[in-house]
C-alpha positions as CSV (number, residue, x, y, z in Angstrom):
1,X,-25.8,4.9,-50.1
2,X,-22.3,5.3,-48.6
3,X,-23.3,8.5,-46.8
4,X,-26.3,6.7,-45.1
5,X,-24.1,3.7,-44.1
6,X,-21.5,6.0,-42.5
7,X,-24.3,7.9,-40.6
8,X,-25.8,4.6,-39.4
9,X,-22.3,3.4,-38.2
10,X,-21.7,6.6,-36.4
11,X,-25.0,6.5,-34.7
12,X,-24.4,2.8,-33.7
13,X,-21.0,3.7,-32.2
14,X,-22.6,6.6,-30.3
15,X,-25.2,4.4,-28.8
16,X,-22.7,1.6,-27.9
17,X,-20.5,4.0,-26.0
18,X,-23.2,6.0,-24.3
19,X,-23.2,5.7,-20.5
20,X,-25.8,3.5,-18.9
21,X,-28.8,5.0,-17.3
22,X,-29.3,4.6,-13.5
23,X,-31.9,2.0,-14.1
24,X,-29.7,0.0,-16.4
25,X,-26.7,0.2,-14.1
26,X,-28.8,-1.2,-11.1
27,X,-30.0,-4.2,-13.1
28,X,-28.4,-7.5,-12.2
29,X,-25.7,-8.9,-14.5
30,X,-27.0,-11.6,-16.9
31,X,-24.5,-14.3,-17.7
32,X,-24.7,-15.3,-21.4
33,X,-22.2,-18.1,-21.3
34,X,-20.5,-19.9,-18.4
35,X,-17.4,-21.9,-19.3
36,X,-16.9,-23.3,-15.8
37,X,-14.3,-22.2,-13.3
38,X,-14.5,-21.3,-9.7
39,X,-16.2,-18.3,-8.2
40,X,-14.0,-15.6,-6.7
41,X,-16.7,-14.6,-4.2
42,X,-15.2,-16.5,-1.2
43,X,-12.0,-14.5,-1.6
44,X,-13.8,-11.2,-1.6
45,X,-16.0,-12.3,1.4
46,X,-12.9,-13.2,3.3
47,X,-11.6,-9.6,2.9
48,X,-14.7,-8.3,4.6
49,X,-14.7,-5.2,2.4
50,X,-16.8,-2.3,3.5
51,X,-18.8,-0.2,1.0
52,X,-17.1,3.1,0.0
53,X,-18.5,6.2,1.7
54,X,-17.6,9.6,0.4
55,X,-16.7,12.4,2.8
56,X,-16.5,10.2,5.9
57,X,-13.0,10.2,7.5
58,X,-12.0,6.8,8.8
59,X,-9.6,6.6,11.7
60,X,-6.0,5.6,10.8
61,X,-5.1,2.0,10.9
62,X,-2.8,1.4,13.9
63,X,0.7,0.2,13.1
64,X,1.7,-2.9,15.1
65,X,4.6,-2.2,17.5
66,X,7.6,-4.4,18.0
67,X,7.7,-6.1,21.3
68,X,9.4,-4.0,23.9
69,X,10.2,-6.7,26.3
70,X,13.7,-7.9,26.8
71,X,12.7,-11.5,26.2
72,X,11.2,-10.6,22.8
73,X,14.2,-8.7,21.7
74,X,16.6,-11.4,23.0
75,X,14.9,-13.9,20.8
76,X,15.6,-11.7,17.8
77,X,19.3,-11.7,18.4
78,X,21.9,-12.0,16.9
79,X,21.0,-9.6,14.0
80,X,23.4,-9.7,11.1
81,X,23.1,-7.6,7.9
82,X,25.6,-9.2,5.5
83,X,25.3,-6.4,2.9
84,X,26.2,-3.6,5.4
85,X,29.4,-2.9,7.2
86,X,30.8,0.1,9.1
87,X,32.2,2.7,6.7
88,X,31.9,6.1,5.0
89,X,28.6,7.1,3.3
90,X,28.5,9.7,0.6
91,X,25.7,12.2,1.1
92,X,23.0,12.1,-1.5
93,X,19.5,13.6,-2.2
94,X,16.4,11.4,-2.2
95,X,12.7,12.2,-2.6
96,X,10.6,10.4,0.0
97,X,7.9,12.8,1.2
98,X,6.5,11.9,4.5
99,X,9.3,9.5,5.5
100,X,10.0,9.6,9.2
101,X,13.8,10.0,9.8
102,X,15.5,6.8,10.8
103,X,19.1,5.7,11.1
104,X,21.2,2.5,10.8
105,X,23.9,1.6,13.2
106,X,25.7,-1.4,14.5
107,X,27.4,-2.5,17.7
108,X,30.9,-1.3,16.7
109,X,33.2,1.6,17.6
110,X,32.4,3.6,14.5
111,X,28.6,3.4,15.3
112,X,29.2,4.2,19.0
113,X,31.1,7.4,18.2
114,X,28.6,8.4,15.5
115,X,25.7,7.8,17.9
116,X,27.3,9.8,20.7
117,X,28.0,12.7,18.3
118,X,24.5,12.8,16.7
119,X,22.3,11.7,19.7
120,X,20.8,15.2,20.3
121,X,20.1,15.9,16.7
122,X,18.5,12.4,16.3
123,X,16.2,13.0,19.3
124,X,15.2,16.5,17.9
125,X,14.3,14.8,14.6
126,X,12.4,12.0,16.4
127,X,14.5,9.6,14.4
128,X,14.1,5.8,14.9
129,X,17.2,3.6,15.0
130,X,17.7,0.3,13.4
131,X,20.5,-1.7,14.8
132,X,21.6,-3.7,11.8
133,X,24.5,-5.7,13.3
134,X,24.4,-6.7,16.9
135,X,25.2,-10.0,18.5
136,X,24.0,-9.8,22.1
137,X,21.5,-8.1,24.3
138,X,24.4,-6.5,26.1
139,X,25.5,-4.9,22.9
140,X,22.0,-3.5,22.2
141,X,21.8,-2.2,25.8
142,X,25.2,-0.5,25.4
143,X,23.9,1.4,22.3
144,X,20.8,2.4,24.2
145,X,22.9,3.7,27.0
146,X,24.8,5.9,24.6
147,X,21.6,7.7,23.5
148,X,18.8,7.6,26.1
149,X,15.4,8.4,24.7
150,X,16.0,7.1,21.2
151,X,14.2,4.1,20.0
152,X,16.6,1.4,18.9
153,X,15.4,-1.9,17.3
154,X,17.5,-4.9,16.2
155,X,16.6,-5.4,12.6
156,X,18.3,-7.1,9.6
157,X,18.5,-4.5,6.8
158,X,19.9,-6.3,3.8
159,X,16.7,-5.7,1.8
160,X,16.6,-2.1,2.8
161,X,20.3,-1.6,2.0
162,X,19.7,-3.0,-1.5
163,X,16.7,-0.8,-2.1
164,X,18.6,2.3,-1.0
165,X,21.9,1.4,-2.5
166,X,23.7,1.4,0.8
167,X,26.8,-0.6,1.7
168,X,27.9,1.1,4.9
169,X,26.6,2.5,8.2
170,X,26.1,4.5,10.4
171,X,23.7,6.5,8.2
172,X,20.7,8.8,8.6
173,X,17.9,8.6,6.1
174,X,15.3,11.4,5.9
175,X,12.6,12.4,3.5
176,X,15.2,14.5,1.5
177,X,18.5,12.7,1.8
178,X,20.9,10.0,3.0
179,X,23.8,11.3,5.0
180,X,26.4,10.3,7.6
């Protein structure tokens, strides 16, 4: 009797875990019990999700660009990053595959000298610059004049500094390291 019961239990478990046939998978879901609540369907409809298509390449989603007008940037100033100050940065290795090189600078003498010294290398790497401490539009323009052709944006970087464990700038961040 025990042998038959174990065989029946094993067969029941096999049937319960068997994959659904195509016909069964296409059948609508039957709700056995509804305890109230609110349907989540409006949230999904608002997302306007498209059905998955295999093998079809979709164009990349464009990344919004910061305003390049002087008026737009002037409204963003002053930029202050309380967790970052000019100073020495110890070189270290990171693993961030695909990260575009970028650097952090401020409107101060240490950053001015660093930017003059590294401008060519930064242009060759196509590195983007984040100006993390700058008070005026004149200060931002002064930095841009030191390194023509480099993109420099005024951005507070306290959150970034915390995530990367940074306390000082100027600094270059690449896919493989953090260095000064």
